C-alpha positions as CSV (number, residue, x, y, z in Angstrom):
1,M,19.4,-16.2,14.6
2,K,18.2,-15.4,11.1
3,K,17.9,-11.9,10.2
4,V,16.0,-9.4,8.2
5,V,16.4,-5.9,7.4
6,H,13.1,-3.9,7.1
7,F,13.0,-0.3,5.7
8,G,10.3,1.5,7.4
9,A,9.7,1.6,11.2
10,G,6.3,3.2,11.0
11,N,3.0,1.7,12.2
12,I,2.7,-0.5,9.1
13,G,6.3,-1.9,9.4
14,R,6.1,-2.7,13.2
15,G,2.6,-3.7,13.1
16,F,2.7,-6.1,10.0
17,I,5.8,-7.2,8.3
18,G,8.3,-6.7,11.0
19,A,5.9,-8.4,13.6
20,L,5.5,-11.2,11.1
21,F,9.3,-12.0,10.8
22,S,9.8,-11.5,14.6
23,Q,7.1,-14.3,15.3
24,S,8.9,-16.4,12.9
25,G,12.2,-16.3,14.8
26,Y,14.1,-13.6,12.9
27,H,15.9,-10.7,14.3
28,V,14.3,-7.7,12.8
29,T,16.5,-4.5,12.1
30,F,14.1,-1.6,11.3
31,V,15.7,1.2,9.2
32,D,14.4,4.6,9.2
33,I,15.1,8.2,9.6
34,A,12.8,8.8,12.7
35,D,15.3,9.2,15.5
36,Q,12.8,8.8,18.3
37,I,11.4,5.5,16.9
38,I,15.0,4.1,16.1
39,S,16.3,5.1,19.6
40,K,13.1,3.6,21.4
41,L,13.7,0.3,19.4
42,N,17.2,0.0,20.5
43,E,16.3,0.9,24.2
44,D,13.3,-1.3,24.7
45,Q,14.0,-4.2,22.0
46,A,10.3,-5.0,22.1
47,Y,6.6,-3.7,21.4
48,N,3.1,-4.7,21.4
49,V,0.9,-5.4,18.5
50,K,-2.7,-5.0,19.6
51,T,-5.8,-6.1,17.6
52,A,-8.7,-3.6,16.9
53,E,-11.6,-5.7,18.1
54,D,-14.0,-6.4,21.1
55,N,-11.9,-9.3,22.3
56,Q,-8.4,-7.7,21.9
57,T,-5.4,-9.8,21.6
58,V,-1.8,-8.4,22.4
59,T,1.3,-9.8,20.8
60,E,4.7,-8.9,22.3
61,I,7.3,-8.4,19.4
62,H,10.9,-9.4,20.5
63,N,14.3,-9.4,18.8
64,V,14.1,-6.0,17.2
65,S,16.5,-3.1,16.8
66,G,16.8,0.2,14.7
67,L,19.2,2.0,12.5
68,N,19.0,5.5,11.1
69,N,19.9,5.4,7.3
70,M,20.8,9.0,7.3
71,T,23.5,8.8,10.0
72,Q,24.4,5.0,10.1
73,E,24.9,4.0,6.6
74,N,27.9,1.5,7.3
75,E,25.8,-0.1,9.9
76,V,23.0,-0.6,7.5
77,I,25.3,-2.0,4.8
78,Q,26.6,-4.5,7.4
79,A,23.2,-5.4,8.5
80,I,22.0,-6.1,4.9
81,A,25.2,-8.3,4.4
82,E,24.1,-10.5,7.1
83,A,20.3,-10.6,6.2
84,T,18.1,-13.4,4.7
85,Y,15.5,-10.9,3.6
86,V,15.6,-7.2,2.8
87,T,11.7,-5.8,2.9
88,T,10.2,-2.4,2.8
89,A,7.0,-0.8,3.9
90,I,8.0,2.8,3.4
91,G,5.9,4.2,0.6
92,P,6.4,3.6,-3.2
93,N,7.7,7.2,-3.6
94,I,10.5,6.5,-1.3
95,L,11.8,3.5,-2.9
96,P,14.1,5.2,-5.5
97,R,15.7,7.0,-2.4
98,I,16.6,4.0,-0.5
99,A,17.6,1.7,-3.6
100,P,21.4,3.2,-3.6
101,L,21.9,2.1,0.1
102,I,20.3,-1.3,-0.5
103,A,22.4,-1.6,-3.6
104,K,25.6,-1.0,-1.4
105,G,24.3,-3.6,1.2
106,L,23.7,-6.3,-1.5
107,K,27.3,-5.4,-3.0
108,A,28.8,-6.1,0.6
109,K,26.6,-9.2,1.0
110,I,27.9,-10.8,-2.2
111,A,31.5,-9.9,-1.2
112,A,31.0,-11.5,2.1
113,N,29.2,-14.8,1.2
114,Q,27.0,-16.5,-1.2
115,E,24.0,-17.2,1.0
116,K,20.7,-16.2,-0.7
117,V,19.1,-12.9,0.1
118,Y,15.4,-12.2,-0.8
119,V,14.3,-8.6,-1.5
120,I,10.7,-7.9,-1.3
121,A,9.0,-4.4,-1.4
122,C,5.7,-4.6,0.7
123,E,4.0,-1.5,-0.8
124,N,0.5,-0.7,-2.2
125,Q,1.9,-0.6,-5.7
126,I,1.6,-3.0,-8.6
127,S,5.2,-4.5,-9.2
128,A,6.8,-2.5,-6.5
129,T,9.7,-4.9,-6.0
130,D,10.4,-4.7,-9.9
131,I,10.5,-0.9,-9.5
132,L,12.9,-1.1,-6.6
133,K,15.0,-3.7,-8.5
134,G,15.3,-1.3,-11.3
135,H,16.8,1.5,-9.1
136,I,19.1,-0.8,-7.5
137,L,20.5,-2.3,-10.6
138,N,21.0,1.4,-11.8
139,A,23.3,1.9,-8.8
140,L,25.4,-1.2,-9.4
141,D,28.5,-2.0,-11.6
142,E,28.0,-4.7,-14.2
143,E,30.3,-7.1,-12.3
144,T,28.3,-6.9,-9.2
145,K,25.2,-7.4,-11.1
146,A,26.5,-10.6,-12.8
147,K,27.5,-11.9,-9.3
148,M,24.0,-11.3,-8.0
149,E,22.8,-14.1,-10.1
150,G,21.5,-17.1,-8.1
151,V,22.5,-15.2,-4.9
152,V,19.9,-12.0,-4.8
153,Y,16.4,-12.7,-5.5
154,F,13.6,-10.0,-6.1
155,F,9.9,-10.9,-5.4
156,N,6.7,-9.0,-6.1
157,S,4.1,-9.1,-3.5
158,A,0.5,-8.1,-2.3
159,V,0.1,-6.9,1.2
160,D,-3.2,-6.2,3.1
161,R,-3.7,-4.9,6.7
162,I,-5.4,-1.9,7.8
163,V,-3.2,-0.1,10.2
164,P,-4.8,3.4,11.2
165,I,-3.1,6.6,12.2
166,Q,-2.8,6.5,16.2
167,D,-1.5,8.4,18.9
168,N,1.4,6.3,20.1
169,K,2.9,9.0,22.3
170,N,6.0,7.5,23.7
171,S,5.1,3.8,23.0
172,L,6.1,1.5,20.1
173,D,2.9,-0.2,20.4
174,V,0.8,-0.5,17.3
175,L,-3.0,-1.1,16.8
176,V,-3.9,-3.1,13.8
177,E,-7.0,-4.8,12.2
178,P,-7.1,-8.5,13.0
179,Y,-6.9,-9.5,9.3
180,H,-3.9,-9.6,7.3
181,E,-2.8,-11.1,4.0
182,W,0.9,-11.1,2.6
183,I,1.3,-12.8,-0.7
184,V,4.7,-13.2,-2.3
185,E,5.2,-14.3,-6.0
186,T,8.1,-16.9,-6.4
187,T,8.7,-20.4,-7.6
188,E,11.6,-20.7,-5.3
189,D,11.7,-22.4,-2.0
190,V,12.2,-19.8,0.4
191,P,12.7,-19.6,4.2
192,A,9.4,-19.8,6.1
193,V,7.9,-16.6,7.4
194,E,4.7,-16.9,9.3
195,G,1.7,-15.3,7.6
196,M,3.5,-15.3,4.2
197,T,1.7,-17.0,1.2
198,T,3.8,-17.9,-1.8
199,V,2.2,-18.1,-5.3
200,K,3.5,-18.6,-8.9
201,D,1.4,-15.9,-10.3
202,L,0.7,-12.7,-8.2
203,A,-1.4,-10.7,-10.6
204,P,-4.8,-12.0,-9.8
205,Y,-4.0,-11.5,-6.1
206,I,-2.6,-8.1,-6.3
207,E,-5.2,-6.7,-8.6
208,R,-8.0,-8.4,-6.5
209,K,-6.5,-6.6,-3.3
210,L,-5.7,-3.2,-5.1
211,F,-9.0,-2.9,-7.0
212,T,-11.1,-4.1,-4.1
213,V,-9.6,-3.1,-0.8
214,N,-7.5,-0.1,-1.9
215,T,-10.3,1.2,-4.3
216,G,-13.0,0.6,-1.9
217,H,-11.0,2.4,1.0
218,A,-10.3,5.3,-1.2
219,V,-13.9,5.5,-2.6
220,T,-15.4,5.4,0.9
221,A,-13.1,8.1,2.1
222,Y,-14.1,10.5,-0.9
223,F,-17.9,9.8,-0.7
224,G,-17.5,10.1,3.1
225,Y,-15.8,13.5,2.9
226,L,-18.6,14.8,0.5
227,A,-21.1,13.6,2.9
228,G,-19.4,15.4,5.8
229,K,-18.5,12.2,7.6
230,Q,-15.5,11.9,9.9
231,T,-14.6,8.3,9.8
232,I,-14.7,5.2,7.4
233,D,-17.0,3.3,9.7
234,E,-19.3,6.3,10.1
235,T,-19.4,6.6,6.3
236,L,-20.3,3.2,6.0
237,N,-23.0,3.3,8.5
238,D,-24.8,5.6,5.9
239,S,-26.8,3.0,3.9
240,A,-26.8,5.2,0.7
241,V,-23.0,5.7,0.8
242,Y,-22.5,2.0,1.6
243,E,-24.3,1.1,-1.6
244,R,-22.5,3.5,-3.6
245,V,-19.1,2.1,-2.4
246,K,-20.5,-1.5,-2.9
247,A,-21.5,-0.8,-6.4
248,T,-18.1,0.7,-7.2
249,I,-16.1,-2.4,-6.1
250,E,-18.7,-4.7,-7.8
251,E,-17.8,-2.7,-11.0
252,T,-14.0,-3.6,-10.3
253,G,-15.1,-7.1,-9.5
254,A,-16.7,-7.5,-12.8
255,Y,-13.4,-6.6,-14.5
256,L,-11.5,-9.1,-12.3
257,I,-13.8,-11.9,-12.8
258,K,-13.7,-11.6,-16.5
259,R,-10.1,-10.9,-16.7
260,Y,-8.6,-13.6,-14.4
261,G,-11.6,-16.1,-14.3
262,L,-12.3,-15.6,-10.4
263,D,-15.4,-17.3,-9.2
264,A,-18.3,-14.7,-9.2
265,A,-19.9,-16.2,-5.8
266,E,-16.5,-16.4,-4.1
267,H,-15.6,-12.8,-5.1
268,Q,-18.8,-11.4,-3.9
269,K,-18.0,-13.0,-0.5
270,Y,-14.6,-11.3,-0.7
271,I,-16.3,-7.9,-1.3
272,Q,-18.6,-8.5,1.7
273,K,-15.5,-9.5,3.8
274,I,-13.7,-6.2,2.9
275,L,-16.7,-4.0,3.5
276,G,-17.2,-5.7,6.8
277,R,-13.4,-4.9,7.6
278,F,-14.0,-1.1,6.8
279,Q,-16.9,-1.0,9.2
280,N,-14.7,-2.0,12.1
281,K,-15.6,0.6,14.7
282,H,-12.3,0.2,16.7
283,L,-10.2,1.5,13.9
284,H,-11.5,5.2,13.9
285,D,-9.8,5.7,10.5
286,D,-10.4,9.4,9.3
287,V,-11.6,9.8,5.8
288,T,-9.1,12.7,5.5
289,R,-6.3,10.3,6.2
290,V,-7.5,7.5,4.0
291,G,-8.2,10.0,1.1
292,R,-4.9,11.7,1.3
293,S,-2.6,11.8,-1.9
294,P,-5.3,12.0,-4.5
295,I,-2.8,12.7,-7.3
296,R,-1.0,9.4,-6.6
297,K,-4.4,7.7,-6.4
298,L,-5.6,9.1,-9.6
299,G,-2.6,7.9,-11.5
300,P,-3.1,5.6,-14.8
301,E,-1.9,2.4,-13.0
302,D,-3.7,3.1,-9.7
303,R,-6.8,2.0,-7.8
304,L,-9.3,4.3,-9.6
305,V,-8.3,4.8,-13.1
306,K,-6.7,1.5,-13.9
307,P,-9.9,-0.6,-13.2
308,L,-12.1,1.9,-15.1
309,V,-9.9,1.9,-18.2
310,E,-9.7,-1.9,-18.1
311,A,-13.4,-2.4,-17.6
312,N,-14.0,-0.1,-20.5
313,K,-11.8,-2.1,-22.6
314,L,-13.9,-5.3,-21.9
315,G,-17.1,-3.6,-22.5
316,L,-18.0,-3.4,-18.9
317,S,-19.8,-0.8,-16.8
318,Y,-17.8,1.9,-15.2
319,K,-20.2,4.8,-14.2
320,N,-19.7,4.0,-10.5
321,L,-15.9,4.2,-11.0
322,A,-16.3,7.5,-13.0
323,N,-18.4,8.9,-10.1
324,A,-15.7,7.8,-7.6
325,I,-13.1,9.6,-9.6
326,A,-15.4,12.7,-9.7
327,A,-15.6,12.5,-5.8
328,C,-11.7,12.2,-5.7
329,L,-11.5,15.4,-7.8
330,L,-13.5,17.1,-5.3
331,F,-11.3,16.1,-2.2
332,D,-10.3,19.6,-1.0
333,V,-8.4,19.1,2.3
334,K,-6.2,21.9,2.9
335,E,-3.8,19.8,5.2
336,D,-2.9,17.5,2.4
337,A,-0.3,18.8,0.0
338,E,-1.4,16.8,-3.1
339,A,-5.1,17.7,-2.5
340,V,-4.1,21.4,-2.5
341,E,-2.0,20.8,-5.8
342,L,-4.9,19.1,-7.4
343,Q,-7.5,21.9,-6.4
344,N,-5.1,24.6,-7.8
345,M,-4.7,22.6,-10.9
346,I,-8.4,22.2,-11.6
347,A,-9.0,25.9,-10.6
348,E,-6.3,27.2,-13.0
349,H,-6.7,24.8,-16.0
350,G,-9.9,22.9,-15.4
351,V,-10.9,19.1,-14.7
352,E,-10.3,18.0,-18.3
353,Y,-6.5,19.3,-18.1
354,A,-6.1,17.5,-14.5
355,L,-7.4,14.1,-15.9
356,K,-4.9,14.4,-18.8
357,E,-2.0,15.5,-16.7
358,V,-2.6,13.2,-13.7
359,S,-4.6,10.2,-15.0
360,H,-3.3,10.4,-18.7
361,L,-7.0,10.4,-19.9
362,D,-7.6,12.3,-23.3
363,A,-10.3,14.9,-23.6
364,S,-11.9,13.2,-26.6
365,N,-12.2,9.9,-24.6
366,D,-15.9,8.9,-23.5
367,I,-14.4,8.0,-20.1
368,T,-13.2,11.7,-19.5
369,K,-16.5,13.0,-20.7
370,E,-18.4,10.7,-18.2
371,I,-16.1,11.7,-15.5
372,I,-16.7,15.4,-16.0
373,A,-20.3,15.0,-16.1
374,Q,-20.1,13.1,-12.9
375,Y,-17.9,15.8,-11.5
376,N,-20.4,18.6,-12.3
377,Q,-23.3,16.7,-10.9
378,L,-21.5,15.9,-7.5
379,K,-20.3,19.6,-7.4
380,A,-23.9,20.8,-7.8
381,D,-25.2,18.1,-5.3
382,Y,-22.7,19.2,-2.6
383,N,-22.5,22.9,-3.4
384,K,-18.5,22.3,-3.7
């Protein structure tokens, strides 16, 4: 049986990437540090993926097992040596930590055989696999790196499926939205995986997804938080907030259309589809969960700042994006470490400093001035 090693046994790993591999006839070895999940994977060797919709479908996922990368390093290395695919859905910040172990596994793979292996980081991060590759190569000697040529392949990808936080209790079952998209950039003929689409140029797809789905999701959370809403679907039932979110991703859409030559009418349909997904009442996705990690989301290459900067370069409107960034700067959730850090930074040094430190936006920039003006207005409007 074909094998895949997947780093990340959480809801996204089990409910999306791991499930697709299992349905395609692969044995999936999940690698994680969560002992309870790993033990249950080895005990049950199966779980259900359920769709969040009125007429729910339930798919049983078979041929799965688990390894703890903290206590079973040798077993993980051996699993990678036998794998056709090595994938991740573990969070961009964790990639540097798992890269040395993947490097050891790839070295063992090369020593064992010359069968091709494909490494794909399935993260909400542009060029995530390139980032992972860099850390892996840093952990390898020159001889091994030379032997990797023609054997180890690294492909960037774009992933899209909403998997809400859920109370699984003692179950491995996962609730997911019906929609999913997994696009992989390659010109190679790769072993088939159900639900994987390959393209020669990923850039239009990953930016379309990141700056529509991820931007829209985050913006909904931040506007929802300010408006006192609990969930994403509740937020978008407020017509005023709905229009603000729509206007924001229409600004990112204008950039995408001009940058990549996308069909304007088709992209508008895509926007409507995305908003419809967010309105799925079965997901019950909390605005505080979706809005978490505001410092990461305010990064210069991430979903809020990057499209604003690019829109400005092309002479396009960015006022709604500036408003969304201002809302993010007001995301004051005590349970989120990054939100606390951001609020402390603003309290001590001011918004201008925070935008320079986090988003790399200069104080003299018209963008910065617009965001600060919007921030002050929102702060007054919502008495924050």
